[in-house]
C-alpha positions in Angstrom: -28.4 -12.0 -38.7 -30.8 -12.8 -35.8 -28.0 -14.2 -33.9 -25.8 -11.0 -34.4 -28.8 -8.8 -33.2 -29.4 -10.9 -30.1 -25.6 -10.8 -29.4 -25.7 -7.1 -29.8 -28.7 -6.6 -27.5 -26.8 -8.8 -24.9 -23.8 -6.6 -25.1 -25.8 -3.4 -24.7 -27.7 -4.8 -21.7 -24.3 -5.8 -20.1 -23.1 -2.1 -20.8 -26.2 -0.5 -19.4 -25.9 -2.9 -16.1 -22.3 -1.9 -15.8 -23.2 1.7 -16.1 -25.8 1.5 -13.4 -23.1 -0.5 -11.3 -20.7 2.2 -11.6 -23.2 4.9 -10.7 -24.3 3.0 -7.6 -20.6 2.5 -6.4 -19.7 5.9 -6.5 -22.6 6.8 -4.5 -21.6 4.4 -2.0 -18.0 5.9 -2.1 -19.6 9.2 -1.0 -21.4 7.4 1.9 -18.2 5.7 3.0 -16.2 8.9 2.9 -18.8 10.7 5.3 -17.4 8.2 7.9 -13.8 9.3 7.5 -13.2 12.1 9.8 -9.7 13.2 10.5 -8.9 14.1 14.1 -9.2 17.6 15.8 -6.6 18.7 18.4 -6.5 21.3 21.1 -4.6 24.6 20.5 -1.7 23.6 22.7 2.0 23.4 21.4 4.9 21.3 22.8 8.0 22.1 21.0 10.7 19.4 21.0 13.6 21.8 21.6 12.0 22.4 25.0 12.4 18.8 26.0 16.1 18.7 24.9 16.1 18.0 21.1 19.0 19.6 19.5 18.9 20.6 15.6 21.7 20.1 13.3 24.0 18.2 15.5 24.9 14.8 14.0 26.0 13.4 17.3 23.0 14.2 19.3 20.1 11.7 19.3 16.9 13.4 19.8 14.5 10.5 20.2 14.2 10.7 24.0 13.2 14.4 23.8 10.6 13.8 20.8 9.2 10.8 22.8 9.0 12.7 26.2 7.2 15.7 24.4 4.7 13.3 22.8 3.9 11.6 26.1 3.4 14.8 27.8 1.1 16.2 25.2 -1.0 13.0 25.3 -1.4 12.9 29.0 -2.2 16.6 29.1 -5.2 15.9 26.7 -3.6 16.4 23.5 -2.2 19.0 21.0 0.8 19.7 18.7 4.2 18.3 19.2 6.2 20.6 17.1 9.4 19.9 15.3 10.9 23.2 14.1 13.2 23.9 11.2 16.4 22.0 11.4 17.6 18.5 11.1 17.1 16.2 14.1 18.9 13.0 14.3 16.5 10.4 16.1 15.9 7.0 16.9 12.4 5.4 16.8 9.5 7.6 17.7 6.4 6.3 19.3 3.1 8.2 18.6 0.3 8.5 21.4 -3.4 9.4 21.3 -4.5 13.0 20.7 -1.0 14.1 19.5 -0.3 15.9 16.2 3.2 15.4 15.3 3.7 18.7 13.3 6.9 19.2 11.2 7.5 22.8 10.4 8.8 23.8 6.9 12.4 23.2 6.9 12.3 20.4 9.7 13.7 17.0 9.1 13.4 13.9 11.1 16.6 11.9 10.1 16.5 8.5 11.5 19.7 6.8 12.6 20.7 3.7 10.8 22.0 2.1 14.0 20.0 -1.3 14.2 20.4 -1.6 18.1 18.1 1.4 18.4 15.1 -0.2 17.2 15.0 -3.1 19.8 13.3 -4.3 21.7 11.0 -5.8 19.1 7.4 -4.8 18.9 4.2 -6.4 17.6 3.7 -5.9 13.8 3.3 -7.8 10.8 6.0 -8.4 8.1 5.0 -9.3 4.5 1.6 -10.1 6.0 3.0 -12.5 8.7 2.6 -11.9 12.5 5.6 -11.3 14.4 7.6 -9.2 16.8 10.3 -7.3 14.8 12.5 -4.3 14.8 10.3 -1.3 16.1 9.3 0.6 13.0 10.9 4.0 12.8 7.4 5.7 13.7 5.1 3.4 15.5 1.8 3.4 17.2 -0.2 0.6 19.0 -3.8 0.8 20.1 -3.9 4.6 19.8 -6.5 6.8 18.6 -7.0 10.3 17.0 -3.4 11.2 16.3 -1.6 12.8 13.3 1.6 13.5 11.4 1.2 16.7 9.7 3.4 19.8 8.4 5.6 20.7 5.6 8.8 19.1 6.9 10.6 15.7 5.8 10.7 12.2 7.5 14.0 10.7 6.4 14.3 7.0 7.0 18.0 7.3 6.0 17.7 4.0 4.1 20.6 3.3 1.6 22.8 0.6 0.2 25.3 0.9 3.0 22.8 0.2 5.9 19.2 -1.1 5.8 18.7 -1.9 2.2 21.5 -4.4 1.5 19.6 -6.7 4.0 17.5 -7.7 1.1 20.1 -10.0 -0.2 20.4 -8.1 -3.8 23.7 -6.9 -5.2 21.8 -4.1 -6.7 21.1 -2.8 -3.1 24.5 -3.2 -1.8 24.6 -6.7 -0.6 27.8 -8.7 -0.6 28.6 -12.1 0.1 29.0 -12.8 3.9 26.4 -10.2 4.9 23.0 -10.8 6.5 20.3 -11.8 3.9 16.6 -11.8 4.8 16.0 -14.3 2.1 18.0 -16.9 3.8 17.3 -16.0 7.4 14.4 -14.2 8.8 12.1 -14.4 5.9 12.5 -18.1 5.7 12.0 -18.7 9.5 9.2 -16.5 9.5 7.3 -18.3 6.6 7.8 -21.4 8.3 6.5 -20.1 11.7 3.4 -19.0 9.9 2.6 -22.0 7.8 3.3 -24.0 11.0 0.8 -21.7 13.1 3.6 -21.0 15.7 2.2 -18.9 18.5 2.9 -15.2 17.7 4.9 -14.7 21.1 7.4 -17.2 19.8 8.0 -15.5 16.6 10.6 -12.9 17.7 12.7 -11.7 14.9 16.2 -10.6 15.8 19.2 -8.8 14.5 20.4 -12.1 12.5 17.0 -12.4 10.7 17.6 -9.3 8.8 13.8 -8.2 8.4 13.8 -4.4 7.9 11.3 -2.2 9.7 8.6 0.1 8.1 9.0 3.8 8.2 5.7 4.4 9.6 3.5 1.6 11.1 0.4 1.8 13.3 -1.3 -1.2 14.6 -5.0 -1.3 15.8 -5.6 2.5 15.8 -8.5 4.6 14.9 -8.9 8.2 13.4 -5.4 8.9 12.2 -4.3 11.7 9.8 -1.2 12.0 7.6 -0.9 15.3 5.8 1.5 17.5 4.0 4.9 15.8 4.9 7.5 14.3 2.7 8.6 10.6 3.4 12.0 9.5 1.9 14.4 6.6 2.1 12.3 3.9 4.1 14.2 0.7 5.0 11.3 -1.3 3.9 7.5 -0.3 3.3 6.9 3.6 3.9 3.4 3.7 5.4 1.9 0.6 6.9 -1.4 0.9 8.5 -2.4 -2.5 10.1 -6.0 -3.6 11.5 -7.0 0.2 11.8 -9.8 2.2 10.9 -10.9 5.7 9.5 -7.5 6.8 8.1 -6.7 9.8 6.0 -3.6 10.3 4.0 -3.6 13.6 2.1 -1.0 15.8 0.4 1.8 13.4 1.2 5.0 13.1 -1.1 6.4 9.7 -1.0 9.8 8.9 -2.7 11.5 5.7 -1.8 13.9 3.7 -4.3 14.6 0.9 -1.8 13.7 -2.7 -2.2 10.3 -3.5 -1.3 9.7 0.3 -1.0 5.9 0.2 -1.2 4.5 3.5 -0.6 1.3 3.3 1.4 0.1 -0.4 2.3 -3.3 -0.4 4.2 -3.6 -3.9 5.7 -6.8 -5.4 7.1 -8.0 -1.8 7.3 -11.3 -0.2 6.8 -12.5 3.2 5.6 -9.4 4.8 4.3 -8.9 7.9 2.1 -5.8 8.5 0.1 -5.9 11.8 -1.9 -3.7 14.4 -3.5 -0.5 12.3 -2.8 2.5 11.9 -4.9 4.2 8.4 -5.3 7.6 7.3 -6.8 8.8 4.0 -5.3 10.9 0.8 -5.6 7.8 -1.4 -5.5 4.1 -0.7 -5.4 3.0 2.9 -5.0 -0.3 1.8 -3.2 -0.6 -2.0 -2.2 -3.8 -3.1 -0.3 -3.3 -6.1 1.9 -5.1 -8.3 4.4 -2.5 -10.9 5.7 -0.4 -13.9 4.2 -1.6 -17.4 3.9 -2.2 -19.1 7.2 -1.9 -15.8 9.3 -4.4 -13.8 7.1 -7.1 -16.7 6.9 -6.7 -17.1 10.8 -7.7 -13.4 11.5 -10.0 -13.2 8.4 -10.1 -9.5 8.5 -10.4 -7.9 5.1 -9.3 -4.6 3.9 -12.5 -2.8 2.8 -13.7 0.8 1.9 -10.8 2.4 0.3 -10.8 5.6 -1.8 -7.9 6.8 -3.8 -8.3 10.0 -5.8 -6.3 12.9 -7.2 -3.0 11.2 -6.9 0.2 11.1 -9.0 2.1 8.0 -9.4 5.7 7.8 -11.3 7.9 4.9 -10.6 6.6 1.5 -9.1 5.8 -2.0 -9.8 2.1 -0.9 -9.8 0.0 2.3 -9.3 -2.9 0.9 -7.2 -2.3 -2.7 -6.2 -4.4 -5.3 -4.4 -2.1 -8.0 -2.8 -0.2 -10.2 -2.9 -0.6 -10.6 1.0 -4.5 -10.7 0.7 -5.6 -13.9 2.3 -8.3 -12.0 4.5 -10.0 -10.7 1.2 -10.8 -7.4 0.2 -13.9 -5.3 -1.0 -14.7 -1.7 -2.1 -12.0 0.0 -3.9 -12.7 3.4 -5.6 -10.1 4.9 -7.6 -10.6 8.2 -9.6 -9.1 11.2 -11.2 -5.3 9.9 -10.9 -2.4 10.5 -13.2 0.3 7.9 -13.7 3.2 8.1 -16.2 6.5 6.7 -16.2 8.8 4.2 -18.1 9.4 2.6 -14.8 5.8 2.1 -13.8 5.0 -1.5 -14.6 1.2 -1.5 -14.3 -1.7 0.9 -13.5 -4.3 -1.4 -11.7 -2.9 -4.6 -10.4 -4.3 -7.6 -8.4 -1.8 -10.1 -7.5 -2.8 -13.3 -5.4 -2.2 -17.2 -5.6 -3.5 -20.6 -4.5 -1.3 -20.0 -1.4 -3.5 -17.1 -0.4 -7.3 -17.8 -0.7 -9.7 -14.9 -0.2 -12.2 -13.1 -2.4 -11.3 -9.8 -3.9 -14.4 -7.8 -5.2 -15.8 -4.4 -6.1 -13.0 -2.7 -7.6 -14.2 0.5 -9.4 -11.6 2.7 -11.4 -12.7 6.0 -13.3 -10.9 8.9 -14.9 -7.4 7.8 -14.8 -4.9 9.0 -17.3 -1.8 7.2 -18.0 1.1 8.3 -20.1 3.1 5.2 -20.2 3.6 1.9 -18.3 5.7 -1.0 -19.0 3.3 -4.0 -18.8 -0.3 -3.6 -18.7 -3.1 -1.1 -17.8 -5.0 -3.6 -15.8 -3.2 -7.0 -14.7 -5.1 -9.8 -12.8 -2.8 -12.6 -11.9 -3.8 -15.4 -9.8 -0.4 -17.4 -10.2 1.8 -14.7 -8.4 5.0 -16.0 -6.8 4.2 -19.7 -8.0 7.4 -21.0 -6.4 6.4 -20.1 -2.9 6.7 -22.8 -0.3 3.1 -23.3 1.0 -0.1 -25.1 0.7 -1.5 -24.3 -2.6 -5.2 -25.5 -2.0 -6.8 -22.2 -1.1 -8.1 -20.9 -4.5 -8.7 -17.1 -4.6 -11.4 -15.3 -6.4 -11.4 -11.9 -8.1 -14.7 -10.5 -9.4 -16.7 -7.4 -10.0 -13.7 -5.3 -11.5 -15.0 -2.1 -13.3 -12.6 0.3 -15.4 -14.3 3.4 -17.2 -12.8 6.3 -18.8 -9.0 5.1 -18.4 -6.6 6.3 -21.2 -3.0 5.3 -21.6 -0.6 6.1 -24.4 1.9 3.4 -24.3 2.2 -0.2 -22.8 2.8 -4.0 -23.8 -0.9 -5.1 -22.9 -4.2 -3.3 -22.5 -5.9 -6.0 -20.0 -3.8 -9.0 -19.0 -5.5 -11.8 -16.9 -3.6 -14.9 -15.7 -6.2 -16.9 -14.1 -6.6 -20.7 -13.0 -7.2 -23.5 -15.4 -10.9 -23.7 -14.6 -11.9 -20.1 -15.6 -14.1 -20.0 -12.6 -12.1 -17.6 -10.5 -11.9 -14.5 -12.3 -15.2 -13.3 -13.7 -17.4 -10.1 -14.1 -14.6 -7.8 -15.4 -15.8 -4.7 -17.3 -13.7 -2.2 -19.2 -15.8 0.6 -20.7 -15.1 3.8 -22.5 -11.4 3.4 -22.3 -8.7 4.2 -24.9 -5.2 2.4 -25.0 -2.9 3.7 -27.5 0.6 2.4 -28.3 -0.2 -1.1 -27.1 2.4 -3.5 -28.3 0.4 -6.9 -27.9 -3.3 -6.0 -27.3 -5.0 -8.0 -24.5 -4.0 -11.3 -23.2 -6.8 -13.1 -21.1 -6.4 -16.6 -19.7 -8.3 -18.4 -17.1 -11.3 -15.9 -17.0 -14.9 -15.6 -18.0 -17.4 -12.9 -18.4 -14.8 -10.2 -19.4 -16.8 -7.4 -21.0 -15.5 -4.8 -23.3 -17.7 -1.8 -24.1 -16.4 1.0 -26.3 -12.9 -0.1 -25.7 -10.4 1.4 -28.2 -6.9 0.0 -28.6 -4.5 1.5 -31.2 -7.4 3.1 -33.0 -9.5 0.1 -33.2 -12.7 -0.8 -31.3 -12.5 -4.0 -29.1 -15.8 -5.2 -28.1 -17.6 -8.3 -26.9 -17.0 -11.0 -24.2 
């Protein structure tokens, strides 16, 4: 009896400490948000039609006119570059400081699938590895105080007939004899990264078949994306890299292509993602910080990311950390989101491996409502992509993960943890005041310690303890 009372007191103490930790964390989130300030622009407009852009002409590339308007707007101190109603066929667009690329209602930027337009290559990362690759469809390097806003559509024009088939899957249109990233560029880039080949020698060409991002900005500050719809990316949709003070608000992201992640902040600091809709062919939001040798070399974590009032439909995960997370990550705050789809695999997902290394810590999730997901509400996996060809001696750590008031009506597992054999690299996990119904197989926890359940209800039964 005394031992039961002692255990009960310990559990109550842990629950109290967890509640205090959550309260403190959300105060910290409010302080972080104060530092995320979207840019402000002069009241000057530069209409792309005035620079030669022609709407609704499938033979006229408008990229030269759009880029000219952007440059002139920037050098004159900034303002709005306006894309009016109509469909504008374009090649790559390069953003500049102090420019708000504004798409009016009814406007559509439709990107040509002609691969030669996206050469010469620019500096970026591809799946967390530094390289020169196809220019992303919208790109910025070293710029500040710019935006993409409006009510229009940015259409990457990716399909099984062009970009998507390069992934090498017959499901996305690949046929024998066609280019395949998995037997060409991806292998070559992995070898270059593991061998620490200088970045200037990692020039990926057409034969490498590494698809470009829809929107990629590198080493940028004070960026806003608001209101627009983004469709059919060749690869990841939004990929901010090595950037700070970023706001993504009111976006609609639909991308059914392979590796079609919605928003992937990589080695970024102070990020707000709010009131966005995601339905993707991969993770909806995936936080990253570099892959293996490249991530450890730079050692720049992602940190201070707030996700709130978002809706997730299809995807491998709703809010995800990894797998390219070798630089580490800290301080994720997720609240007041809705997720629901038979094609949503997980709700909160952390994926890494002994190839990666790094520390993932301070993950706070509250007030998330889930209709259904396929696999698990919370999944932590330290053995992701176990067949990867790499040095597997960089053991990752996941710690201080807190879920509070998360509900789910259907899933295979509630909490699923796949840790390492020593049980030392996943710990301090707290699930409090949560209700998971329609759970097929309960919880599955391996390779973890100090996993605490407080007022967790699964299929109508209370699950408590460590």
